[in-house]
N, C-alpha and C positions, 0 to 999 in steps of 0.2 A: 311099313310103307304108308300107312294111313296117318301117321303122326305129323309128317311134314305138311301135307295139304291142310290139316286142321290148324296147325300153328300159323300157317300163312294167312288163313282166313281170319283168325283172331287178331293178328297184327293189323291187317287191313281195316278191320272194323274199328280198332283203337285209334288209328291215324285219322280215319274219317271223322270220328267223334271229336278229336282235337281241332281239326280244321273247321268243322261246323261251329264249334264253340267260339272260335276266334273271329268268325265273320261278323262284321258290324251290322247292327240292326238298322233297318231302313229308317231314315229321318222322318219325323212326323210331317204329314202333308200340310204344309203351309206355304204361303207366298213370300216368306222372308228371304231375301237374297243371302247367299253364304257370306258375303263380305259384311253385310249389316249385322249378322249374328256374331261374327268374329269381333266386330267393333264393340258389341255390347258386353261380351264376356272377357275382353282383353283387360288384364290387370292394370290399374292406374299406378304409376310410379309415385312413391312417397319421397318427398324431399326433406331430409333432416333439418331441424331448425338451425343447427350449426352451420349448414351450407348456405343459408340465406344471408346475404350481406346486410349489415346494419348501416343505414345512412348516417353520414357524419355531417354535423352542422359545420359549415365552413367558418363560422364565427369562433369556433373553439380552437382554431389553429394556433392561437397565441399561447395556449396552455400545453406545453410540450410534455412528452413522455418523461418518466423519471430518468431514463438514460441520457436525455438531452438537457436536463436541468442544470443551470449554472448558478453557482453560489453567489449570493449578493450580500451587501452590508446588512448587518443586524440579524442574519441567519444564525441559528444556534447549531453547532456541530459537536458530534461525539468523535473524539480522536482516540483510537485504541491501538496500543503497540503490544503485541502478544508477548507474554512472559515478562513484561516490563511495567505492569500496573502495581501500585498506583503512581509510580514515579513519573511515567511518561504518558499516562492516560488522562485525558481532560474532556470536560464538557465546556466548550468555550464559544463565545459569540464572535462574529466577524465585526471588526471595528468599522466605523464610518469611512475610514480611508481604504477599506477593502482588505486589510491585513489582519493577521492573528499572530499570537506569540505562544511558543511552546518551549519547554526545556530542551537544550542542546541545539534547537533549530533557530531560536530567537524569532524575529519577525519574518513572516512569509506571506506572499500575496495569495489570497483565497478567492476574493470576488472575481467573477468572470471565468472561473475554472469549473469544470464538472467535478463531482466527488472523485471520480477515477483519476483525473489529471492531478488533483491535489494529493491524492494518495501516492501517485508516482513520484511527485516532487518531495514529499515527506520521506518516502523510502530512500530516495537518493541521498538526501541530507543526513539521515540517521545512519546510513551505511558507513559513514566515516567513523562512527562511534560504536556501532553494534554489528555483529556478524549476521548477515541475512535478516534484517528486520522485517517483521510481518505487520503491516499497518492497515487499519481499517478506518474509513471516513464515512460517518453516518450523519445525514441531515436530520437532526432531531426536530427542529421547528423552522418554518419558513416565514420570514418577516420582510423580505426584500421585494416581493411582488405586490405592487400597490397601484391603485387608481385614485386620481385626485378628483374631488368634487368641489367646485368653486362657484362663487357668485351668490345668487339669492336662495340659499338653503340655510336651514337653521344651524347646522354644525358643519361648516366647510372644513376640508382637510384631506389628508391622505388616508386611504382605507386599504387594508390588506385584502388581497384576493387570492385565496389558496385553492379555489375551485371555481368552475364556471358560474358567472353571475351576470344578470342583466342590468341595463341602465336603470331600470325602475328599482331594482334591489339596491343599487348603490345610492340612489337618491333617498331611499328609505333609511339606509344606514346613516345618512347625513341628516336624519330627523325630518325629512320632507322639505317642501318648498315654503318660502315665505309668502305672505299675502300679496306682495307686489311682484312676484316672479312672472316672467313672460313664458307661460307654459307651452306655447306653440313655437318658441324660438330657441329652444335648448339645442346645443350642438356638442358633439363629442370630437375632440381633437385627437387624432391618431397618427403617430409617427410611422411612416412607411418608407424606410430607407432614408433618403435625404429630403423627402418632402413630407408635409403635414396635411393629412386629409381632414376635411370638415364634414362630419356626418350629422345630418339633421335628426332630431328626436322630438316628435310631437307628443308632449305629455297628455294633451287633451284626448287625442285619438286612442292612446294606450289606455287611459282611464275609462274610455267608452267601450273597451273590449277588443280593440284591434291588436291582438297579441303579436301579429307578424311584424309590427313596428317596434316591438320591445326586444331589440337585439342584444346579443352578448357583448360585454366589454372585453378588452384585452389588456394584459399588463402594460402599464405606462400610459393608458388613456387618460385624458383630462375632460371631465364633464363640466361644461360651462353653462350656468343658468343665469341669463341676463335679468 
């Protein structure tokens, strides 16, 4: 008869100890509002670098992604036909007329097509002679994307532009201006649909460090130095 009251007393003491241990201690006596304390200890979110958008220079729109690239005259192509090398495999340039020649296919238009479009046409033509031909078209070298530099430069001509380049860089490729060049009257002619834009380029200001005036060229631009 004495066991149950003793057990009940021990259990009550154990529960009271747990409750007391879980009670929060009183906050230190300061005048900091609760909201201010929460603002101080709140974790700051970290934005991964990949989530931050990279600004794109609008002048680079003329240099399209590889998927949008269109073959042009003088480009060098690798044509591979699986299980039919070396008979039908060639490294061949696109002729000035925009065409290329291959065994069984003869002449075929390449300029103006994407590599994927040319691959589809080659596959269709070779299917007449081969069962389910597997064709690959690889652009080995790009020579069709050019910018012209004309007028009072030491070496006027057409210059290949395979990556973004500025007007100043193109003038440098043309070996610089002549002594009689009008440095503040240079213009860039740019075809925009059916119209031609005239974009002023002040060589003097760029030479003085005004980098914002040294814009990027686009394929097909003509730099005129009077």
